[in-house]
N, C-alpha and C positions, 0 to 999 in steps of 0.2 A: 503492499499500500503506501502508498506518496500525497504525503498531507499537505496542504497550503499556510504558504509560511506567513499569511496574515489572520486566518480564523480558524485554523487547525482541522481543515474538515479532510477528510480522508477520502483519496480518488484511487484507482484499477490502476491505471498507466498515465502517462506522459498525457497522449490527446485527451483524459480527462480532466485533469488539473488545467488545460489550456482553458476548455468548457467554462471550467467551474470559474477562472477570472473574471471571464468577462462579463458574469455577473456577483461576482464576491465584493459587498460594499466595502468593507474591509480591505481589498485590495486594493482597488479604485484609489481609499483615502489613500492608502502608502505611497502609491504610482504620486498621484497630486504633492502627496511631501517633500515626495523624492523629487518632482519636479523642480516644484517655487524652491527647494534648496540647490538644484542644480541649476537656476536662474539666478538665484545669490549671489553663487561662487563664478559663474556669467562673467556676471556682473559688477565683479570686484576684480577681477582678472582684467577685462575692458578698462579701467578706471588704475587700475595698475599700468597698464600698456601706455595708454595719457601720461601717466606718470615719467612714467623711461622714457616718453616720445618728449617730453620738456627739456627730461634730463640732455638727454642730447642734439638738443636745441641749443640749447645754455652753451655748450662745449664746442657749438660748430664753430662757432670765430677764432677758438685756442686752436684746435685741431686746423685749423685753416692756413693758420700763417704757421704751425709747427711743418708744413708740408706744401708752403707757396710756392716755391721755388716750381715742386713739380710731386706725382704723386708718390714718390719713396726722398727718403730723407737724404738725398745729396745733391751738393753744389753743381751747377752746370759746369762743363769743363769746352773750351773754348774748341772749335773746330775751324781750323785751315781751311780757309775757301782761296781759289785762285781768281781773282775780280777787273773786271774790263779796266782799262787805264781810267785812272782819276775816282773811283770807287773808293767811297770809305771801307776798311777791311772786317768783314763779317764776323757779324761776333750771336753766341743764342738767344734765345730770352729770356730773359730775367727779369721775371712776376716781383720788382721789389714793392712796396708795399706803400700807396700813395692813395693822396685823397679820391674820393667818389669823385667819376665824373658823369657827370648826370648831363647830358649839352641840353639848353632851350629847345621847344618843338619849335619845329617850323610845317609853314604851311608846305611844302617843295622834300618836307624828309616824309619817311617811308615808316611805319611802326613796322618791330623786326623782334623775331623769338627765335630763343636759342636754346637750348637741353641743359638743364641743370650740368651743373660740372660736376664728373665722374673722379672717384680717390680710390684707387683700386691700391690692393696689401699683397703685398708679398709672402711665402704662404713660411717665410724664416725671415722675415723681417724684426728687428725688434730684440724678440728674445729666440728661445731655441725652442721650437717644438714636443713635447709639452718642455717645461727648464724643470729639471730636478736641483732642489735643494744640495747643499756641501755637504759630504761626506762628513760627519761624524761618529763617534762613535755607537757599535751595536749597544742600544737601551737596555737595561737587567729584566730578564723575565719574571711577569708579574708573579709574586707568592705562593704557589696551590696552595689552596684550603686544604685545612688538617683534615688525615682520612677518619674514620671511623675505629673506634678505637676495637671493633670484633675483629678479628685472626681474617685475613686474605691471601689465598694463594699467592706464590708470585707474579706479578705481571709489572707489561712494561707503565711507567709515568701516564699519569692522563697529561695531553695535549694543554700544553700554554693556548689559551687567548689569542687568535691574532689578533700583533701592532696593529692599523693602516695606516700611511708612508703619503701624505697628500702631497703634491704639490700645486709651485704657485704659477694662476692661469696666466694664459701668454697673451700676446697680443688680441688671437681673434677669441676669449677665453675659454680655452681647453687646458682640465690640468686631467692628473692621473689619480687615482690610488691604491697604495700600493698593498698585498697585505704582510709584506715584509722589508725590510729596506733591501735595493734592488743592490747589489756590486758591482754591476755593470750597466750600463746603461747606453742603449742604443736608437740612437735619433738620426732617422734620414733626414729629415728637417736641415740638419744642423748645414749639408751640405744640399744647397739649393738643386744641381744639378740631379741632383738624386730625386727630386723632382717634378723633373723634366717631364711631360707623358709627350710631344709634339716633337715630330724629328726637324723641324723646320726653326728648333729653339740648340742654342749653342751650346753647348757642355764642356768641362775641362776634360772629359774622358779618360781623367786619372784615376781614380777606385780602381783597386787593383779588383781583375777579374774573379771569377771562382776558378780554382782548378778540376779542368771540364775530366780531368784524367779520372779524376775522385768519383764522380760519378760512377766509372765501370770498373772500379775494385782497382785501379790501375797506382801503384806508390808514386811519390815525385823521384823517388835513388832510382827509374830506370830511366833518367833520360842522360845523352849520349853527352861524351866526352870529350867527342874530337871537335869540339869549335862551333865557333854562332851556327853554321847550317851545316853539320854532323847530323843525318849518312851522308850527307850527298858531299860531294866534293868543295863545291863553289856552288856562290850565290846563282849563279844561271839559273844550274841545271834545275834547284832549288825553287825559283822563282816560276819556272815553266811547272811545273812538277805543282808548283801548290796554286797554280792557274788552273788546272787543270782539274785538281779538284776540289776548289771552289767554284763558286755561282750556281746555278743553274747544269741542269743534265743537258740544255739545249742552248747552244753559243747564238748566242743574236747577235744584235748589231754593239749594242755594248756591252757584249762578253771580246765582239771585235775591240770594243775600245779599249779594255780591261787591261785586255791580254799587249796591246801598244804601251797604254801608261807601264802599268805595274810592272813590265817582262823588257822588250824593248828599252826603252826610255833610259829605264833607271842607270841609276849612274853607277853602277859596279855590273852592267852588262856588259861582256865580253865574247866576241861569237865561235873567237877561239876554243871558250868550254862547251860547244858544242858536237866541234869535230869527234868523229865514231859514237855520240848520241844514239843511247836505246834504249827506247821507254821502258820493254822489257826489263834490261836489266836495273835500273833507277827503284821498277815499282820491286824486284828482285830484292835491290839494297832493303829498302821501305822494310819488307817484312822481313829480310836477316836479324833488323836490327830489332825490331819488337820483338821478343822473343818473350819479352811477361806481357804475352796477350791478356784480356778480360776474359779469358775463360779456360787459362791456366791455375793449378792449384794454389801458387804459392798469394795467388791474389785474389781469393774467396769465391773464384766458378768455378763448379764442378757440372759433369755432369751424373745426375743417378735416375735412374729407375722404380719408378712406381709400379706399388701390385697393387692390383682390384678382382676382389673378391665376388664370383660369377656367378651368378642366378641362373634356376631354370624351373620353370612352370613341370609340376610333377616329378619335379627333384632335388629327393629329401637326401641330407646328408646331418650325421650325428655333430656336428659344430657346423660354424659361419667357417672357424681353421679350417677345418677337412674341403672343403669345396677349394674346385679349379679354384687358380687365379689367372689376369690376364697384366704379362708384364707390358706395361709403355713402357718404354729408352727414351734415350734425348730429354730429358728435362734438364735443361741450362741454368740452372738458379745460385744463387749470391745469398751469405750468408748476412739476416740483417743485423746483427751487431755488429759485423764490418761493416759495414754501411754506416751505420750510427757513429762507431769511431769518428771513420774515415770522413764524417761530414763536418766531426763537431774537431777536427784537425786538420780541415782543409781551413785557407783564408777566407771562405765566406762566413763563419764559422761568426767572422768577428761579429758579420751585422745579426747574428741571432736575439731575441730577445726573449733571455731565460726567465724572466722575473715577470708574471704575467700580469695583467693591474684590469681597474677597470678605469673609463675615462668617460666622464662630464662636460657637457659645455655650457658656460654662462651666456646667453647671446647679449644681456647688458650688465649690468653691477649690479640691478635689485631684482633679475629675472632672476625664478629658480632654475636648480641646472636638471639639465636633462641628461642621458644616459648615452652617447657613443658610444657605437659598434664599426669598428675599421677591419679587423683583424681577427686568426683564429686568434691571437694571446692578449687580446683583453675582451675575451667569449667569457660568458656561464662557464666552460665544460672546462677551457685550462685555468681557471682563477680555480675554477673546484677542485679540480685532480690535483692543484701545486699545493693547495691548502693539505689535502686531504695526505699526499706525499709526505711533503713535512711535517705531518707529525704522525707520521709512522717514530717507531722505535727507531734510534741511531745501532744504523751497523758496527761491525767492532772495525774496532782499526783508531788510527787519526780521526779529528771530524772534518768534512770537508763538506761544502757545499751541494746541496739539493737539489736538482734540476729537472725537466723535462722535455724529451725532445717526442714534441708533437707529429706522430704519425699520421698521415692522410694517405691514404692509397686508392690509389686510381687504374684500370682493365678495362681492355677491350678489346676485343679480336678484332684489326683490319685487315684490308685485304688490299694487295703489295700491287694490283696491277689492274686497270678496267675489264681484263679480257683475259682467262684461266681462275683458276680456284687457291694461285696462293696466297695463301695469311700466314701472318703471323700472331702472335695473341702474346703480349706481354706485358706483366704487374709491373707499377710504377709507384715507386714512393716517395711522395717529397714531405716536407717537412716545414710545420706550422711555422716554428721558431723563427721562421723565415720571410720576410713582409710578401704578402701578395705580388704585388705593385716590380721585385725581380722574381720572383718564383715559377711567374707563369710567361714566363720569355724565356725560348728553349736556347737561345745565343746562352743565358744564363749557367746553362745544366744544372740544372735545378734537380730535374727530375733525374734520381737515384735506380735503373734499370735492376731489380734483381731475380726477377727468374721469367722465362720465356713459355707456355705454356702450351705442351702438344697434343695434337689429337689423338684421336684412337686410331689403331693400328691400322692401316688401312683392308690389311687380310683377316677383321678381326670375326668376318662369318667364315674364313677358315677354322679361322682354330677356337672357335664356339663348334661347330658342329666338332672338331677332332673331339671336343671334350666330349660334349653329348652327347655322342652316337649318333650322328649325322641332324640332328636338333639346330633349326637356325631360329638367332633371338631376335624375338618380337622387337615391335619400335619402340616398346613402351619396355622392355631390357635396355636396348642401346642409350635412351635419352638416362635412365637408370646410371649406364657408365659411364655418359658424361659428367655427369651428378660428380660421382666417387672420383671420377679423376679431380678436379677442379678442387674438392676438401682434401686428398689426397696429396695435393701438390701443395696446399695451406700448411699440413701436418709436418712435409717436409722443411716446412720453412718457419716453423712454429718449435723447431728446436732445441734440443735439452739447453746447448748454451742461451736461447733466448726464454726462455722461459724461467731458469735461471734470473738472468739480465733483470727481466718482467718485476720477477718477488724484490734482488739482490740491488739491483741498478748494475752501471759500469764504473767502472773508475776511468776515467781520460783525463788526458793530461791536455786541453783546450787548443785551440788554436792563438788565444792572449796568455800562454803558458801559465793558465790558475786550472788549478787537481780540482775534477769535481765528479760529483758522484752521477753520472746521467741513470733515469730510471722511463725504459722506452713506452707509449700510452698510443695506445686508437683511439683516433677520434671519428674521424671520416674514412669511408669508401665509397668513393663515384664513378658508378656505373650506369648503364645502359638498365629498362630496366626487365629485360632476359637474363642482363647478367645478375643483377640485383636480387632475383628470387632464387636464383642459381648457389647464389653463397648466403642468401637467407634459410637455405631448402625449404620452401615451398613451391607450391604447383604454380603453374604461369596460367593469369587469369581467369583463377579457380572460384570459389565460394570467398574465397575472403581471399585478396589477391594482394593489398598491400604488404611492404615488408616490417613496420612499424606500426603496423594498429590490426587491431581484429574485426573489421567494417565486412559487412558483405556484398560482393559485388552489387548486389538487386537496389541498396540502396544509398547509393555513390551520388545519383542525382540530386542530392538533397547540400551543395557544399555549398554554405554560411549558413546553414541555419544553425539557429540556437542546440538543437534536435542532433544534428551532424557536429558539435561543437561534443554533445558529449557522450558519441560514438568512438571519438577520436582516444578518447579520453584511456576507453579500453586498446594498451599499449600491449604491443607483442610483448613475456618479457621472458625469457629463458630461463624455467626452472626446469627442479628432478623430475617432476609428474611428465615434462615435455618431451623429456629424455628416455623417461621409461616406457613412455609411449612408441620412442623410433627402434627402444631395443626392441619394446615386443614385436611392429611389425617385424623388424628384421629375422627375430626367431620364425614369426609364418614364412618369409619367404623363404631361409635354409634348410630349418630343422623339419618344417610338412611339405615343404617344396611350391608355396600358394605364389600365385606370380606378381608382381609388383604392382598392377592396380586389380590386384584381385579384388572379392568383393570385401575378404575379412582386412586385407589392410585399408582399406576403401573407411569402413567401416569405424577404424579406429583413426585413421588421422584428417575426417576429409573434414571434420570441424573445425579445425582452423589450417586447413589447409596445408597441413605439413607433408615431406617426404619422406621416404626412408631412409633417407641417408645422415649418417649422421656430420655435424655439424666441426670443423677443424678447431672451429673459434673456441665453439662451447667444452670441445673435448677440451681443451688446452687452457682457457682461462674464466672458465666456471668457477673453480672454485677461490678466484681473488675478487667475484663478485662480477666481473663483467658483463655485460649485457650486450653481445655480439649483436643485437637487433638496431639497438643507438642509431650505428655507423651509415646505414643506408641512409643517405640527404635528397633531398628534392635534387631532381635535372634538370634546371629551368631549357634546355638545347632541346633536349628530348621532350621533355615534359610542355611544353610551351609553346615555344616556333615551330618545331616542326609534330605538335600534337596539338593541343585546344587552340593555335591560331590556325594551326595549315586545315584542323579539321573544319573548324568556320568558315574560312577563306576557301574550303571547296564544295559545302555545301551553298554558299552562297551563290556559286558557279555553277552549281545545280539548278539553284531557282532563277539563275539569270535566260541559263539558255528554256529552264521550262516559264520564263514569262515572253520568251520569244523580241521584238520591238530590236531588233540587234544591240538587245545591252551588254554582251559579252562585246563587239565591236566598238562598244561606246568608249566600254572601261580599255581594251586595250590602248585606245586612243587618247586617252587621259593618261596614262601610267607613262608613255611614252613623253608628253610631256612637261613629266614633274622632273623641275630642274635639279641638277646633281644638290651635291652639300660638302662642304670642309674635305677629306682626306679620304676617300672609299668610306663613310658618316653615309652618304644616301648615293648608291652608284644608280648610273645609266638602266631604266628594266629594257628588258628586254620588249621585241617588237608585241608577240604575244606574251601576255604575260599571265591569260588565266588557262593557259597550256601546265604554266607550271614547272619544265622541261628544264634537266638539271641546273634544279635551284639549292643552293647551299641553306644553312639555317641562317647566315647572315640576310638572304635573298627576302626571307620570309618574312625576316623583321626588320627593310625597308618596307616591302609590302602592307604590312601594318603599319606605320611609323608618316605614311603615305596616305594609306586606305580612306579616311572622312571624307576630303573634295572630293578625289576619285566616284565612289560611292553614291555622292549627294546626287538626290534624284531621278537614279536608274532605274524605282520601286515606286508603288504607287504611296502619298504620302501618308495614308494612314502605318503602309510597312517602313517606309522610308524613313521614319521617327523611331520606329525600334534600333530599324536597323543604327543608323548611326548612332544610340544609345548603345548601341553593343560596341560597335566600334570603339567609342569613345573612352568606354569600361577597361575595353580590350587592351587601349596603350594605355591607360592609367596604370594598371595592375601592372603589365609590363614592364613602365617605367617604373615604379616604383621597389618594383622586385630585383629588379637589377640594379639597381644602384650600388657605390658600391664604400657610400660610410651611412651611414642608419643614427636614427634618435629614437628615441623616444614619441616623438610626433609621426615620423615618417613609418615609423612601426604601427603605427594606432590605423594610420592610412591606408597597412599595406592590409592589414587586417578586416576594418570596414571597410577597402574596394573587393576583397574575397568577396564578402557578402552582396555586395551592388554584383560581382561577377552571376555568382549564380543566379538571381534575381533576374541580369539581363539573359543567359540564357536561357531559362524555362522559359523567362517571356518569348522567346527569338520561337523556343519551339513548339511553344501556345500558341502565340498569336499570327505568326507568318509563314514557320516552317509544315503548319498547316493547311495554309494556301495555296498552295503552288506541290502539282503534282510529280515529283523530284524524280528522276532515274538516274541513271550511273550516266559520268562522262563519257564520251567519247575514247580516252585514256585508259578509262576503270576499266572498260569492256573489251578491251584488246587486253588486258593482265588479265582479265580470266579466261579468255579464248588460250593466253599462254599457259594460265594455270593449266588447263584443263590438259592442253596439248604435252605437259612433262608428266600431269599426273597418268594421262593413257598411255605414256610411250616406259613408265618406271613400273607399269603393271598395278597402278593403284586403284580399286574400286571407281566408279561415279562415284559425286555429292547425291544426296537420300534426296528424295523428291515428295510432292506432298501424294501424285499417282504412279503406282509403280508398271513400270513397261513406256513410259511416259519420256522426251527428250526435258530434259528440268529449259527450266524458260525460267532463271534468273536475270535472263534480262534485260525481261519485261518489265522485273517489281520495282514497284519505289523503292529510296535510297534515302533514308534518315538520319538523323542525324544523333548521335550514340552518345548518350551522356550515362552511360553505364559503366567507363571507362578507369582505369586506375588511375593515369595520367590529368583528368579532368580532377579529380581525387585527391593529385597529390599537392596542386594548388593553394589545399587548405594546412601543409603542413610548413608555408617557406616561415611567417609568424616566429614559429618555436623554432625551427632547425634555425634561424638566423639568430636571436635570441641566444645559442646556443654554442653555436660556431661558430658566429662572423656570417659579414652579407657574401648574395649568392655567388659572388665571381672567385670566391676564395675556393670553394668547394667544387665546381664546372667542372663536367666534363670538358671543357675545352681547351683546358688543361693537359689533359693525355692526347685528347684529339692532332692535339697541334704538334705532340712529342711523339705519333706517327710518321709526320713528316720525314726525318732522319732516313729513318729504314726503308721507306716508300723510296726515296732519291736513291739509294745506295741497290737495291732490288732492280732498278733501271739497267744496273750497269754489272749486272751479273747476266749469266747462260742462260737462265731462268730456268735451270736443268734443277737435279732430283736436291742435287746439295748447294743451292743457294743460300740456306743458310749463313755454312760456312762463307758464302762467298760474300754474304753481305758482313759479316763479322770482320772479314778482312779486308772491308772498304773503310769500316770502323776505324779499323786500327791505321788503316793508315794516314787516313787526315784527324786521328790524332794526334800521329809526330808528326803532320805537316801542322796542324795548329799552335803545336807546341813552339813549333821553331819558328813558326809569322810570329808569337807570341812575346819570343826572345827578342826576335830583331825588333820590333818595332822598340820595344821597352828601352831596347837602347837606340833606337834610334829618337823617341820622346826625350833622354834624358841629354842626349845630344843640344836635341833644341832648346828648352830649358837653358843649359846653360848658355846657350850663344844667342837665344833669339829674345827680347823682352817684350811682355807681353800687350798686347793694343791697349790703349787707356777708352776706360766705356764711356760710353754714350747717352748722356741723359734725356736727350731725344730721339737717338735711335738710327739717327740719319746720317746721310755721305754727302760732303758741298759732291757740286760738281761744277765745268769752267760753263757759263753760256755762250750760246754758239748764236752767229748770227741771228737776226730773222730771214726765213725762206722765202722768194717772192712768191712761191704758190704756198695759199692758206690753208691747213687741213682743215677737212672735212669734218672730223669728228676730234672731240679732246681728251682722245684716246691715245695710247700707242701701238701699233699696225701691232698684228699677230705675227706679223715675220719676222718683228725686228726684236733682238734680242736683249729681255731687261730683268739683266743676270740678278738675284737676290740671292745673299749667302746665307747664314743660318743668324737668326738673331739672340742675342743675349737676353735673357730671361727679364735680370730686371728690367728691361724697355718696356714700355709698355704698348709702345707701337714700330715698325721700322719701315721705310719707304724705302724701295727697288728706286737704284741708279739710273738719273736717265739727262743727256741733254737737248730734249725736245722740247720746244715753246709752244704754248695756246693760242684761242684765241682770246680779245678782249674786249667784248662786247659786251662785257659785264662787268666792266670797270666799279658803275657806282654802288653796287651790290656786294661786290666783294670788297670795297674801302671802309663800307658801313662793319661788314663783320667783323677786317681790322683794327678797325680804329671800337670795333666794345673787348675785344680781345687785348690790345695794348693798356684798356682802362680798366681791367680784370670787372667786365661788365655782365659776361657768361652765365649768367646765372639768372634767365628765364623772365628775367623783366621784361617790359618792354623801352624802346628808347626810340630818337628817333636826329637824325646827324644832316647836318646844311651842308650845303657844298664847300662853303670855306672849310669846316669843316672835314670832310673827306679831302681837302687840296692837302690838307698838313699830313698826310699820309703818303709818302712817295715811293714808288715801287722800280726798285731799281735798271735801268734803261727802259723800262715800260713791259719789263718780260715776263710770260710766267714759265715755269718747268714743269711739265707732266712728264708722270711717273703710269705703271705698269700697275704693278701690285702695292697692296698694302699690308702688312702684317700684324695682326691683333693680337698681342700675350696680355691673358686673362690668367686669377685665378680660380679655379674650379670649385666646389661644391664639397669638395674631399678633401681644400686644403694643397692643393698641387698644380702646376702651372704648365698650359698649353697655349695651343696662339689656332686666331683662324684666317684665314688668306686672305682678301679683301681684293677683287677683280674685278672690272666695270665690264667686263667681255663678261664672266660666268659667272664668280658669285659675289654680288653684287649690292645685297641688301646687307643691311646695319640696323643694328638697334643702339637708342642714346634713352635714359633720362627724360622725362616727362616734359615738352616743351610746351603744354596744355595750361589752360589755366587752369584748374583744377586738377591737381596732380594723384588728389587722393582716389582720383576716380580707374584711373591706369600708369602705377607707373613709366610706362614705356613708348619710347615715339618710336613710330621706323621710316625710314629713307634709302632707297635705288641711288647708288651713288656712279653717279654718271664720269667722274672725273678727277685722279688724285694728281695736285700741286703743290704745288712747292715756291715761296716767292723769296727778291727780298728787298728788306722795305728800310725807310728813312721816317722820322718821326720828329716833325716840325710842334714846332706852336710852343704855346704858355704850360699848354697840355702834355709836352713831352716827357714818357718815359724811359725813354734809352736814347740818348742820340745818336748811337754808334747805327751802324747798316745790319739789320739782324735779319734772319732766314725762319720764316714763319710758314707752315704746311697749313695745308687747309685741302678739304674735299668738296668738291662741288655734287650736289644732292637735289632729288623729286622727293620733295616731300610725301609718304600717305599720312590719312588722317581716318580713324578708327570708326567706324560703326558701328554710330551710338544710338542705333535703331532696333540692333542686333543683339539680344540675350547670348552672350558669350562668356564662358568659364568653366569652373568647375561644381557649381552647384546648376549652372545648366548646361552643363554635357555637352559642350561646342567649343569650336576652336576659337578666336577672334577672331575677325572679318575688319580689314577693312579695305581702303581703294585711296586713290591718288585723288589730289588736289586739283580741283579744274582750277587749271590756270588763267582763264577768264574772268572768276570771281577772287582770287585768293594771290596777292600778292607776295605771298610767302610760298608760292606752291615752285618755287626753286628758290636752293640757299645755300651756306657754306657754314660746316661745320668744322668744328678741331679734331682731329684724329684723337688726339686726348680724352677728348669725351664720347667717341666709341666704347660702349662696353665689349661689343663683343658680332660678327657677323650672324644674320637668321634667316634663319628656311623660309621662303613663301609660298604657296603652291595656289595655281588660279583657281579661282571661283566656276571649277569647269559648267557646272549645271547654269549660271545666271548670262555667261557670253563675255561679248565685248562691247564697247561701245568708241564713239569719238568724240565724244564729249567732253572727255579731263583733259585734251591737246590735238591740235594739230598737229599735221605733218610736219614733223619735229627732227632734230641730231637728237634727244632725247631717248628715242628710239631706235640706236643704230644695231643695237644686236639683240634687237626684237625677234622673235618668232617668224621666217616670212609668210607667216600665211593671216599672221594679222595685219598685214601692212602699214597703214597708219592708225591703226585702233589701238586697245588697252582690253585688257579684262575689266569686266568693271567692278573686279573685289577677288582680294585675296584672300584665302589664312595662311597663321601664322603656325605654325607649327613649333608648337613648343613642346612634342613628343620628340622631338629629332631627336636629342642626343640628353643624355642622364645630365648634363649641367642642366640644358635647356628647361629640361621635367623642373630641378631646383628653380629655374629663376623663376616661372609663374608660380610652386606651390609657394615660396620664401621662405623662409628660413634654414638657407643655405650655409653652414657654417664658416665656408670659406670666400661668399656674398655677402662681405660686413661693409663692403661698401655700400649694397643695396638691400640690405634688409631692412633697413628707418623705410626704404620707397614701398617695399611688396606689400608691407602690411594688409592692405587692401586686397592683392591677392590669395590670400591666406585664408584656406577652409575650414572649415570650425575643425574634423580633424589632426588639421597641424597645428591648431593653439593647444591641443589639450594632450599631453605629456598622458596621462592615462589611458587613452582609449576611448570615455564616457563619451559619446554624445549623441545628438538627439539625430534619427535618421530619417527622412521622408518615408514612407512606404514601409518601416520599418520589419522585418520576417522573421520573426523567432521562432512560431510554431514548425507542423507539421502541413501547413496548409500547399506548399509548393514542393514538398519535397516525393519526389516522384517515386518510385516503387519500379523498378522493373529487371529480365533476363533474359537473357543469350539463351536459345536453347542450345541443349549441345552438340546436338548431332552438325551444326552449322559453325564447333568450335575448330575442327580440323583446316577445313575450308578458308577461315578467316587468318589462318594460324601460317598458313603456304602466302597469303595474301600479303602476309605481314614480312615476311622471310622477301617475298622477290620486291616489297618498296626498300628494304635495307639494302639488296643486291643491287637494287638499280640506282640507287642515292648517289649522285654526282660527285667528286671530293672534287673542289678547284686546288688552283694549283697557287694559291696568293702565300704572300712572302709572311716566312716566321711571324715576324712582328707585328703580323696586320692584329689591327684590333679585334677583326669580326672572324669567324671559323666555321668551318663546315663540320658536320655533324654527320652521321647516317640514319635515315627516318627511325619513326619511332617502331615500336618494335609489338604495333597491337591498333586491331583495325578502331578506326572511326568512323566508320559509315556501316552501314548495319540493312540489312534487307526488312519488310515489312513481316517476314514471320520470321524474323528470328529474335522478336523483341517482347514479350508480353507486359501488356500494363501501361502499356498510351495510350491506351483507350483513357487514361486519368488527365490526359493533355486537356 
């Protein structure tokens, strides 16, 4: 019975309790009192915000004076320029304090508006992040309480209560809380180079890279002693061989250029060195040099054979040990203990975080602190495990510092070629002690290869029939053997040496020379769904498909409901009862000769979908209280991007096919006209996006982020509204779930968005999908035909049908959207997983997918024969030697250059001076640099706000009055959003030297991201031309940003004369010529409206400020605008003009009526519009008006319109078991056909193999759909 908390009424179940609450007066009064109290709390918080805002305004003038010269506290350094004869030397702009200059209004002057001044903050400015107090003596342990006088058996002394150590908040308001005083401080923010994510940012590259050979267990002592280029005889041969092994397998034009630059033009190149050259001989020299290969015994790599007992139906044995065994040879593996030792002795260990912490953020000095989670080492799991280990009884011997090796595992079988069945199944080990920003890069060699899992022997059936007198192994038996193989290999890895280390620790002299006791602990295991259930020892897509909880498959569709949260609370736990069931099932199989899927075994294990396989983690670690089910974290790549979103997108395509009216053609046309953004953030879409051919995970991500304007208006209005709501919720959930830095507010927002997503999906299925007779897409029909042909070729029986003897007619059956899948269920586990293990990118399968590229690249250089594994290892050994020599040579070159070359002086403006050139006779048509002209831009210093490329070209001067208004306001320091007017006399006080404007092709904007790192946007009038600034509107509280399209990038040399002169010398001033957008105030947008913000160009004949000028320092970052395709184009904003120089040819002299601001284009942009980004200190004050309710409350308690905690939308359904085999085959085929992109290892985007679960089911496969 369930009691009502308000009146004590007894109810039989939750549904009855829900009905009772609707009529219970006591419950209503209780809710009303709670709402009243909530309103008071909310009002108090609003008052606190106003007070904090007032405090910030009072500090505004003081902060402005401290940062008056620039957004960083450095003095401007003069830049020498080549000036024409008679010109004064050019000096940088220095905004010295001066009385505010407000010129008197005149009838000829025009009203000008400027963006509010934008002042960014460096991630490591003023203090380190976070600052830690000076080292002091360890405080004495608190006195223990007196013991009970009753005698007790000898036991370890009680653990002292942990002492908390807090650091001083840094400039961003971040501080840490340690459970004990950290003996080693690791601060990535100490060096700004560590925080630079964009390749366009200049970094020193002086930090020593990790020793790559230790990832494969090679000792540094194996380095040759035969000279700088050993084992090669000279530098020329080394450079040639290094060129051959570096770069891609396909030698492109750029590779040819690299050959010339790195080999032929090298200072030490000598053609005499190549006389008698033989590539075979040099490769043999490499192989001879590397005697200590990564597979040698002395370096930890061994080759073993595992034995698996063979079951057979109706064959009984006295015991499991007496059953025949299957030998699986060639298991290459490495000791985990030796892996840990080598990692902690590697120089990379200097960046390890050994003492966990909890991180907090105070937005303002008066605000309440919020929890901040960025990494594994500031998560709850690391913190709790560290406290538990440090409180254990001390080990015998000298006292040593106790630390944890946070083990994060990843494994995934990968195809080595597009054709054929060559595959490799590696297991990777990562250390959570290392920052994810370094750990996730393949070039850091942070992935430790610990095993390569072999396949079952190809002659398995022959061996099986020989063991059991001609009886062949069934499909269920082969599946069982695959499960047994995986756990037999893990039993091999969890050897006695590791088990001793798990209990007593490993004494290691770490890279910093300090001896510590390191305890290995497992935290996460990243894998796709088939491998998760293989490791969790549960059945594939069975009654309880989740490896973390015991929810039934038929109840999965209730995502986000209160009842769903209650069901998730029934987590899987490794218990003795579970182990006994498995042992009993194995007795039935081996002692009584029952089948693996016999009724006896199924009745015993089907309650929680277990399988009769002993779990290796349970066998080894159960005695220490380890629950292996907790390792299996969600996987955003497979479960959302290639799961939920791909399923929704696919079903939308089916709806468009059913709706007709050229919806598919319109959608493809729109996607083709979506512009790119950033460095591969949004890529160019294919001509046929609806076909979804050869798309990777990042491609589906792009489809989602740009979906709302593309899908708008393609369906009937009532259906279009539901689809737009669903797409907005999907984008919001994806943006929040993929954040690299989480606060209490963002986690509360993710929890609420998960609830809204469940509602939106159920509403979509009920009110949209039911209105269209959707059928399989052409590609789906073709895939099903191939499956039938393959099944017939293998002798498999055809799928069951309703009418025996008839040909299956599944081609004409409707296709529905399946809401009863594990992937949908997994979306509700992200908040708990992030709190426990850190943000999702830290345990994403992305890192493992990227590591696969190494072995794939080497496979292309093998002969594709049976011994390709050995050849791959040989290529790996060769590359490692070449890398070692190359690193040795580069280190010597860097030392020589550091001794002879002085560092370039920093530039506050980030610009380079150029010499003016005479005005050409023909005036260019457009104020941009032609595409065919080179306008190279070197890497930008991360301390600078912006950087303009060099150029010697000048532009037209027909906008001189407007330009002088802009320059006057900047010289007077009035770019604050106020309105000013200037007379002709005042404009004459500004002299443009030689009446010349210099135009540029590229502008790079550096900015601090929400996760307190440094990144960059590249602005180009031809391609990425849209920017955002702080608002220039009269009421900025309505919307904090203004938007503009950059038409030209310029600089001028100016002189200021007259009584209000601020600098008598010639000054270089940079500016952008822009076309302003205005926000559509008639359109409801934002988080509550679930719509993107809509903007349009200003009408040039109605607004004098439709065009204008902007100081590059006022640019926050670039923005991605998508045309509002549903509203078409218009010529009312502007007539024929050079402002449309790079517009679409189909548009002619027209503009799109509206544009949508894509606030989901990347994670930083999401936080720009959500507000509350830790690194967005410069704009958080202005984005308060954008913050939704859930971003204002860290506790996650908020009012939600249409709140749904009951069972009304909790739809129950079930897939018929007779269709599961066909679905499994469909999944396998989709996985095999998934295209893998040959992108760079350093690319932020990644591909992965498709989900392992059908997302579209036939009408006959589902029960309970009538409840929709």
